[in-house]
DSSP file (Angstrom, degrees, kcal/mol; ACC not computed):
  #  RESIDUE AA STRUCTURE BP1 BP2  ACC     N-H-->O    O-->H-N    N-H-->O    O-->H-N    TCO  KAPPA ALPHA  PHI   PSI    X-CA   Y-CA   Z-CA
    1    1 A M              0   0    0      0, 0.0     5,-0.1     0, 0.0     0, 0.0   0.000 360.0 360.0 360.0 133.6    1.0   -1.4  -35.2
    2    2 A P    >   -     0   0    0      0, 0.0     3,-2.0     0, 0.0     4,-0.5  -0.282 360.0-118.6 -59.3 142.8   -0.8   -0.6  -38.4
    3    3 A P  G >  S+     0   0    0      0, 0.0     3,-1.2     0, 0.0     0, 0.0   0.818 111.9  62.2 -53.2 -34.9   -4.6   -1.3  -38.2
    4    4 A K  G 3  S+     0   0    0      1,-0.3     3,-0.2    98,-0.1    99,-0.1   0.752 106.1  46.8 -65.4 -21.2   -4.3   -3.9  -41.1
    5    5 A L  G <  S+     0   0    0     -3,-2.0     2,-0.3     1,-0.2    -1,-0.3   0.444 109.9  55.0 -98.7  -1.0   -2.0   -6.0  -38.9
    6    6 A R    <   +     0   0    0     -3,-1.2    -1,-0.2    -4,-0.5     3,-0.1  -0.702  61.1 125.3-133.2  83.1   -4.2   -5.8  -35.8
    7    7 A Q  S    S+     0   0    0     -2,-0.3    23,-2.0     1,-0.3     2,-0.3   0.756  70.6  21.3-108.0 -34.6   -7.7   -7.0  -36.5
    8    8 A T  E     -a   30   0A   0     21,-0.2     2,-0.4    -3,-0.1    -1,-0.3  -0.911  54.7-159.1-135.5 161.4   -8.4   -9.7  -34.0
    9    9 A L  E     -a   31   0A   0     21,-2.1    23,-2.3    -2,-0.3     2,-0.5  -0.970  10.5-149.9-142.7 124.7   -7.1  -10.8  -30.6
   10   10 A T  E     -a   32   0A   0     -2,-0.4     2,-0.3    21,-0.2    23,-0.2  -0.853  22.6-164.2 -98.1 126.8   -7.5  -14.3  -29.2
   11   11 A L  E     -a   33   0A   0     21,-3.6    23,-2.2    -2,-0.5     2,-0.1  -0.741  17.6-125.7-113.0 154.8   -7.7  -14.4  -25.4
   12   12 A D        -     0   0    0     -2,-0.3    -1,-0.1    21,-0.2    23,-0.0  -0.240  37.4-105.1 -80.1-178.9   -7.4  -17.0  -22.7
   13   13 A N        +     0   0    0     20,-0.1     2,-0.1    -2,-0.1    20,-0.0   0.054  68.2 137.8-103.1  26.2  -10.3  -17.3  -20.2
   14   14 A G    >   -     0   0    0      1,-0.1     3,-1.8     2,-0.0    -2,-0.0  -0.350  63.6-121.3 -72.8 152.4   -8.6  -15.7  -17.2
   15   15 A S  G >  S+     0   0    0      1,-0.3     3,-1.6     2,-0.2     4,-0.1   0.711 106.6  76.1 -65.4 -19.7  -10.5  -13.3  -15.0
   16   16 A E  G 3  S+     0   0    0      1,-0.3     3,-0.3     2,-0.1    -1,-0.3   0.643  91.0  57.1 -66.3 -12.0   -8.0  -10.6  -15.8
   17   17 A L  G X   +     0   0    0     -3,-1.8     3,-1.3     1,-0.2    -1,-0.3   0.123  67.6 114.0-105.0  20.5   -9.7  -10.3  -19.2
   18   18 A A  T <  S+     0   0    0     -3,-1.6     3,-0.4     1,-0.3    -1,-0.2   0.776  72.9  59.6 -61.7 -25.9  -13.1   -9.5  -17.8
   19   19 A G  T >>  +     0   0    0     -3,-0.3     4,-1.5     1,-0.2     3,-0.6  -0.014  65.4 126.7 -91.4  31.1  -12.9   -6.0  -19.3
   20   20 A F  H <>  +     0   0    0     -3,-1.3     4,-2.5     1,-0.2    -1,-0.2   0.805  65.8  61.0 -61.2 -30.2  -12.5   -7.3  -22.8
   21   21 A R  H 3> S+     0   0    0     -3,-0.4     4,-2.5     1,-0.2    -1,-0.2   0.911 103.9  49.5 -64.0 -40.6  -15.4   -5.1  -24.1
   22   22 A A  H <> S+     0   0    0     -3,-0.6     4,-2.5     1,-0.2    -1,-0.2   0.884 109.9  52.4 -63.6 -37.8  -13.5   -2.0  -23.1
   23   23 A L  H  X S+     0   0    0     -4,-1.5     4,-2.0     2,-0.2     6,-0.4   0.922 109.1  49.4 -63.0 -44.2  -10.5   -3.3  -24.9
   24   24 A E  H  X S+     0   0    0     -4,-2.5     4,-2.8     1,-0.2     5,-0.2   0.929 113.3  46.4 -59.9 -45.8  -12.5   -3.9  -28.0
   25   25 A L  H  < S+     0   0    0     -4,-2.5    -2,-0.2     1,-0.2    -1,-0.2   0.897 114.7  46.5 -65.2 -40.7  -13.9   -0.3  -27.9
   26   26 A A  H  < S+     0   0    0     -4,-2.5    -1,-0.2    -5,-0.2    -2,-0.2   0.807 127.3  25.4 -72.3 -30.0  -10.6    1.3  -27.2
   27   27 A T  H  < S-     0   0    0     -4,-2.0    -2,-0.2    -5,-0.2    -3,-0.2   0.647  93.2-126.0-110.7 -19.0   -8.7   -0.6  -29.9
   28   28 A G     <  +     0   0    0     -4,-2.8     2,-0.2    -5,-0.3    -4,-0.1   0.543  62.3 142.1  79.4   6.0  -11.2   -1.6  -32.5
   29   29 A L        -     0   0    0     -6,-0.4     2,-0.5    -5,-0.2    -1,-0.3  -0.535  51.6-132.4 -79.6 145.8  -10.1   -5.2  -32.2
   30   30 A R  E     -a    8   0A   0    -23,-2.0   -21,-2.1    -2,-0.2     2,-0.3  -0.861  28.1-150.0 -90.6 131.4  -12.5   -8.1  -32.4
   31   31 A T  E     -a    9   0A   0     -2,-0.5     2,-0.3   -23,-0.2   -21,-0.2  -0.806  13.8-170.3-108.2 147.8  -11.8  -10.5  -29.5
   32   32 A Y  E     -a   10   0A   0    -23,-2.3   -21,-3.6    -2,-0.3     2,-0.4  -0.971  13.5-140.2-131.3 146.2  -12.3  -14.2  -29.3
   33   33 A F  E     -a   11   0A   0     -2,-0.3   -21,-0.2   -23,-0.2     2,-0.1  -0.892  16.4-128.5-109.3 139.1  -12.0  -16.6  -26.3
   34   34 A C        -     0   0    0    -23,-2.2     3,-0.1    -2,-0.4     8,-0.0  -0.474  31.0-104.6 -76.9 152.8  -10.5  -20.0  -26.4
   35   35 A K    >   -     0   0    0      3,-0.2     3,-1.2    -2,-0.1     6,-0.2  -0.532  47.9 -92.3 -72.8 145.3  -12.4  -22.9  -25.1
   36   36 A P  T 3  S+     0   0    0      0, 0.0    -1,-0.1     0, 0.0   -24,-0.0  -0.294 109.6  13.2 -58.1 142.6  -11.2  -24.2  -21.7
   37   37 A H  T 3  S+     0   0    0      1,-0.1     3,-0.1    -3,-0.1    -2,-0.0   0.800  96.6 113.4  61.3  33.0   -8.5  -26.9  -21.9
   38   38 A A    X   +     0   0    0     -3,-1.2     3,-2.1     1,-0.1     4,-0.2  -0.570  30.5 165.1-129.6  69.1   -7.9  -26.3  -25.6
   39   39 A P  G >   +     0   0    0      0, 0.0     3,-1.8     0, 0.0     7,-0.3   0.745  69.5  71.5 -61.1 -23.5   -4.4  -25.0  -25.8
   40   40 A W  G >  S+     0   0    0      1,-0.3     3,-0.8     2,-0.1    -2,-0.0   0.692  88.4  64.8 -65.8 -16.5   -4.3  -25.7  -29.6
   41   41 A Q  G <  S+     0   0    0     -3,-2.1    -1,-0.3     1,-0.2    -3,-0.0   0.547  92.5  63.1 -81.2  -6.5   -6.7  -22.7  -30.0
   42   42 A R  G X  S-     0   0    0     -3,-1.8     3,-2.5     1,-0.3    -1,-0.2   0.172  89.7-151.3-104.7  17.8   -4.1  -20.3  -28.7
   43   43 A G  T X  S-     0   0    0     -3,-0.8     3,-0.5     1,-0.3    -1,-0.3  -0.204  71.1 -13.6  53.4-130.0   -1.6  -20.8  -31.5
   44   44 A T  T 3> S+     0   0    0      1,-0.2     4,-2.8     2,-0.1    -1,-0.3   0.352 108.6 103.0 -87.5   6.6    2.0  -20.2  -30.4
   45   45 A N  H <> S+     0   0    0     -3,-2.5     4,-2.2     1,-0.2    -1,-0.2   0.899  80.1  50.2 -55.4 -44.6    0.8  -18.6  -27.1
   46   46 A E  H <> S+     0   0    0     -3,-0.5     4,-1.5    -7,-0.3    -1,-0.2   0.907 112.4  47.3 -63.3 -41.6    1.6  -21.7  -25.1
   47   47 A N  H  > S+     0   0    0     -4,-0.3     4,-2.1     1,-0.2    -2,-0.2   0.915 110.0  52.8 -65.1 -43.2    5.1  -21.9  -26.6
   48   48 A E  H  X S+     0   0    0     -4,-2.8     4,-2.5     1,-0.2    -2,-0.2   0.881 105.2  55.2 -61.7 -38.5    5.8  -18.2  -26.0
   49   49 A G  H  X S+     0   0    0     -4,-2.2     4,-1.3     1,-0.2    -1,-0.2   0.897 107.6  49.7 -60.6 -40.3    4.8  -18.6  -22.4
   50   50 A G  H  < S+     0   0    0     -4,-1.5     4,-0.5     1,-0.2    -2,-0.2   0.887 109.8  50.4 -65.3 -39.2    7.4  -21.3  -22.0
   51   51 A L  H >< S+     0   0    0     -4,-2.1     3,-1.3     1,-0.2     4,-0.5   0.891 106.9  54.7 -66.1 -38.6   10.1  -19.1  -23.7
   52   52 A L  H >X S+     0   0    0     -4,-2.5     4,-2.5     1,-0.3     3,-1.4   0.825  96.2  66.8 -63.4 -30.5    9.2  -16.3  -21.3
   53   53 A R  T 3< S+     0   0    0     -4,-1.3    -1,-0.3     1,-0.3    -2,-0.2   0.716  88.5  67.1 -64.5 -19.6    9.8  -18.6  -18.4
   54   54 A Q  T <4 S+     0   0    0     -3,-1.3    -1,-0.3    -4,-0.5    -2,-0.2   0.818 113.9  29.8 -66.7 -28.8   13.5  -18.7  -19.4
   55   55 A Y  T <4 S+     0   0    0     -3,-1.4    -2,-0.2    -4,-0.5    -1,-0.2   0.769 133.6  30.6 -98.1 -33.5   13.7  -15.0  -18.4
   56   56 A F  S  < S-     0   0    0     -4,-2.5    -1,-0.2     9,-0.0    -2,-0.1  -0.773  83.4-152.6-131.3  85.4   11.1  -14.9  -15.7
   57   57 A P    >   -     0   0    0      0, 0.0     3,-2.1     0, 0.0    -3,-0.1  -0.152  34.7 -84.7 -61.0 152.2   10.9  -18.3  -13.9
   58   58 A R  T 3  S+     0   0    0      1,-0.3     3,-0.1    -5,-0.1    -5,-0.0  -0.294 117.2  28.9 -53.3 134.9    7.7  -19.4  -12.2
   59   59 A G  T 3  S+     0   0    0      1,-0.3    -1,-0.3    -3,-0.1     2,-0.1   0.291  83.0 139.6  94.7  -9.4    7.5  -17.9   -8.7
   60   60 A I    <   -     0   0    0     -3,-2.1     2,-0.4     1,-0.1    -1,-0.3  -0.424  58.7-114.3 -67.4 142.0    9.5  -14.8   -9.4
   61   61 A S    >   -     0   0    0      1,-0.1     3,-1.8    -2,-0.1     4,-0.3  -0.643  12.4-144.5 -77.9 128.1    8.1  -11.7   -7.8
   62   62 A F  G >  S+     0   0    0     -2,-0.4     3,-0.7     1,-0.3    -1,-0.1   0.669  98.1  71.0 -67.8 -14.1    6.8   -9.2  -10.4
   63   63 A H  G 3  S+     0   0    0      1,-0.2    -1,-0.3     3,-0.0    -2,-0.0   0.719  96.5  52.4 -70.2 -20.4    8.1   -6.4   -8.0
   64   64 A K  G <  S+     0   0    0     -3,-1.8     2,-0.6     2,-0.1    -1,-0.2   0.538  88.5  95.0 -91.7  -8.0   11.6   -7.5   -9.0
   65   65 A I    <   -     0   0    0     -3,-0.7     2,-0.2    -4,-0.3    -9,-0.0  -0.751  61.2-160.0 -90.7 123.1   11.0   -7.3  -12.7
   66   66 A T     >  -     0   0    0     -2,-0.6     4,-1.8     1,-0.1     3,-0.2  -0.553  30.8-112.7 -96.7 163.7   12.1   -4.0  -14.2
   67   67 A E  H  > S+     0   0    0      1,-0.2     4,-2.7     2,-0.2     5,-0.2   0.881 119.0  57.2 -60.5 -37.8   11.0   -2.4  -17.5
   68   68 A A  H  > S+     0   0    0      1,-0.2     4,-2.3     2,-0.2    -1,-0.2   0.874 104.5  51.5 -62.0 -37.3   14.6   -2.9  -18.8
   69   69 A M  H  > S+     0   0    0      2,-0.2     4,-2.2     1,-0.2    -1,-0.2   0.900 111.3  47.2 -65.6 -41.0   14.3   -6.7  -18.1
   70   70 A V  H  X S+     0   0    0     -4,-1.8     4,-2.7     2,-0.2    -2,-0.2   0.919 112.0  49.9 -66.7 -44.0   11.1   -6.9  -20.0
   71   71 A V  H  X S+     0   0    0     -4,-2.7     4,-2.5     1,-0.2    -2,-0.2   0.910 111.5  49.1 -61.0 -43.3   12.5   -4.9  -23.0
   72   72 A K  H  X S+     0   0    0     -4,-2.3     4,-2.4     2,-0.2    -1,-0.2   0.923 112.2  47.4 -63.4 -45.1   15.6   -7.1  -23.1
   73   73 A A  H  X S+     0   0    0     -4,-2.2     4,-2.7     1,-0.2     5,-0.2   0.928 113.1  48.6 -62.7 -45.1   13.5  -10.3  -23.0
   74   74 A A  H  X S+     0   0    0     -4,-2.7     4,-2.5     1,-0.2    -2,-0.2   0.909 111.4  50.3 -61.9 -42.5   11.2   -9.0  -25.8
   75   75 A E  H  X S+     0   0    0     -4,-2.5     4,-0.7    -5,-0.2    -1,-0.2   0.918 113.2  45.2 -62.8 -43.9   14.1   -8.0  -27.9
   76   76 A Q  H  < S+     0   0    0     -4,-2.4     3,-0.5     1,-0.2    -2,-0.2   0.909 115.4  46.6 -68.0 -41.1   15.8  -11.4  -27.6
   77   77 A L  H >< S+     0   0    0     -4,-2.7     3,-1.2     1,-0.2    -2,-0.2   0.870 109.5  53.9 -69.5 -35.7   12.6  -13.3  -28.2
   78   78 A N  H 3< S+     0   0    0     -4,-2.5    13,-2.5     1,-0.3    14,-0.3   0.668 112.5  45.4 -71.8 -15.0   11.6  -11.2  -31.2
   79   79 A N  T 3< S+     0   0    0     -4,-0.7    -1,-0.3    -3,-0.5    -2,-0.2   0.119  89.0 104.4-113.6  19.7   15.0  -11.9  -32.8
   80   80 A R  S <  S-     0   0    0     -3,-1.2     8,-0.1     8,-0.1    11,-0.1  -0.901  75.9-117.7-102.7 122.2   15.1  -15.6  -32.1
   81   81 A P        -     0   0    0      0, 0.0     2,-0.4     0, 0.0     8,-0.2  -0.252  29.1-153.5 -59.2 145.0   14.4  -17.9  -35.1
   82   82 A R  B > > -B   88   0B   0      6,-2.2     5,-2.5     1,-0.1     3,-1.1  -0.975  19.6-142.6-126.1 135.8   11.3  -20.0  -34.9
   83   83 A K  G > 5S+     0   0    0     -2,-0.4     3,-2.0     1,-0.3    -1,-0.1   0.903 104.7  58.6 -58.5 -42.5   10.5  -23.3  -36.6
   84   84 A C  G 3 5S+     0   0    0      1,-0.3    -1,-0.3     2,-0.1   -40,-0.0   0.657 106.2  49.9 -65.4 -14.1    6.9  -22.3  -37.0
   85   85 A L  G X 5S-     0   0    0     -3,-1.1     3,-1.0     3,-0.2    -1,-0.3   0.042 126.7-100.1-108.2  23.2    8.1  -19.3  -39.0
   86   86 A H  T < 5S-     0   0    0     -3,-2.0    -3,-0.2     1,-0.2    -2,-0.1   0.882  79.5 -56.0  57.4  40.7   10.4  -21.4  -41.2
   87   87 A Y  T 3 <S+     0   0    0     -5,-2.5    -1,-0.2     1,-0.3     2,-0.2   0.669 107.9 128.2  65.5  21.4   13.3  -20.4  -39.1
   88   88 A Q  B <   -B   82   0B   0     -3,-1.0    -6,-2.2    -6,-0.6    -1,-0.3  -0.615  62.7-110.1 -90.3 164.3   12.8  -16.7  -39.6
   89   89 A T     >  -     0   0    0     -8,-0.2     4,-2.2    -2,-0.2     5,-0.2  -0.611  21.9-115.9 -89.6 156.5   12.6  -14.4  -36.5
   90   90 A P  H  > S+     0   0    0      0, 0.0     4,-2.6     0, 0.0     5,-0.2   0.885 118.5  55.9 -56.1 -37.3    9.3  -12.8  -35.5
   91   91 A A  H  > S+     0   0    0    -13,-2.5     4,-2.5     1,-0.2     5,-0.2   0.903 106.9  48.9 -62.9 -40.7   10.9   -9.4  -36.2
   92   92 A E  H  > S+     0   0    0    -14,-0.3     4,-2.2     2,-0.2    -1,-0.2   0.927 112.6  47.0 -64.5 -44.6   11.7  -10.5  -39.8
   93   93 A V  H  X S+     0   0    0     -4,-2.2     4,-2.1     2,-0.2    -2,-0.2   0.912 112.9  49.5 -64.7 -42.2    8.2  -11.8  -40.4
   94   94 A F  H  X S+     0   0    0     -4,-2.6     4,-2.0    -5,-0.2    -1,-0.2   0.929 111.0  49.1 -62.5 -45.5    6.7   -8.6  -38.9
   95   95 A N  H  X S+     0   0    0     -4,-2.5     4,-1.5     1,-0.2    -1,-0.2   0.862 109.6  52.5 -64.0 -35.2    8.9   -6.4  -41.1
   96   96 A Q  H  X S+     0   0    0     -4,-2.2     4,-1.8     1,-0.2    -1,-0.2   0.897 108.2  51.2 -65.3 -39.3    8.0   -8.4  -44.2
   97   97 A A  H  < S+     0   0    0     -4,-2.1     5,-0.5     1,-0.2    -2,-0.2   0.881 108.3  52.5 -64.6 -37.5    4.3   -7.8  -43.4
   98   98 A L  H  < S+     0   0    0     -4,-2.0     6,-0.3     1,-0.2    -1,-0.2   0.833 120.8  31.5 -67.4 -31.6    4.9   -4.1  -43.0
   99   99 A T  H  < S+     0   0    0     -4,-1.5    -2,-0.2    -5,-0.2    -1,-0.2   0.539 117.2  59.7-103.7  -8.6    6.6   -3.9  -46.4
  100  100 A G  S >< S-     0   0    0     -4,-1.8     3,-1.9    -5,-0.1    -3,-0.1   0.303 115.2 -35.5 -97.1-138.0    4.7   -6.6  -48.3
  101  101 A A  T 3  S+     0   0    0      1,-0.3    -4,-0.1     3,-0.0    -3,-0.1   0.732 134.5  52.4 -62.7 -25.4    1.0   -7.3  -49.1
  102  102 A F  T 3  S+     0   0    0     -5,-0.5    -1,-0.3    -6,-0.2   -98,-0.1   0.452  80.5 127.7 -91.1   0.5   -0.2   -5.8  -45.9
  103  103 A A    <         0   0    0     -3,-1.9    -4,-0.1    -7,-0.2    -5,-0.1  -0.223 360.0 360.0 -60.6 145.3    1.7   -2.5  -46.3
  104  104 A I              0   0    0     -6,-0.3    -1,-0.2     0, 0.0    -5,-0.1   0.443 360.0 360.0 -86.7 360.0   -0.4    0.6  -46.0
């Protein structure tokens, strides 16, 4: 992803993100943490998690999930129109950003 399109990253407060400083150093991203019990601070993250559950239901063993399954889910979700994007797909919005005002 071009640097102009990856400037910040908003994180949840899970212990799996304890190494966020290393992530900042490795990527150059500025990271921000959401306040506990404030899902509105995570944008569409909560909605995306629900959409992912259509492909990977709660309780599924991650040992059973293959890379091909993840790629298929990502491809379908990136090409699914979203109301918050005025019924464009995430792929369309991303491609517009690459060729529009944010183009390098």
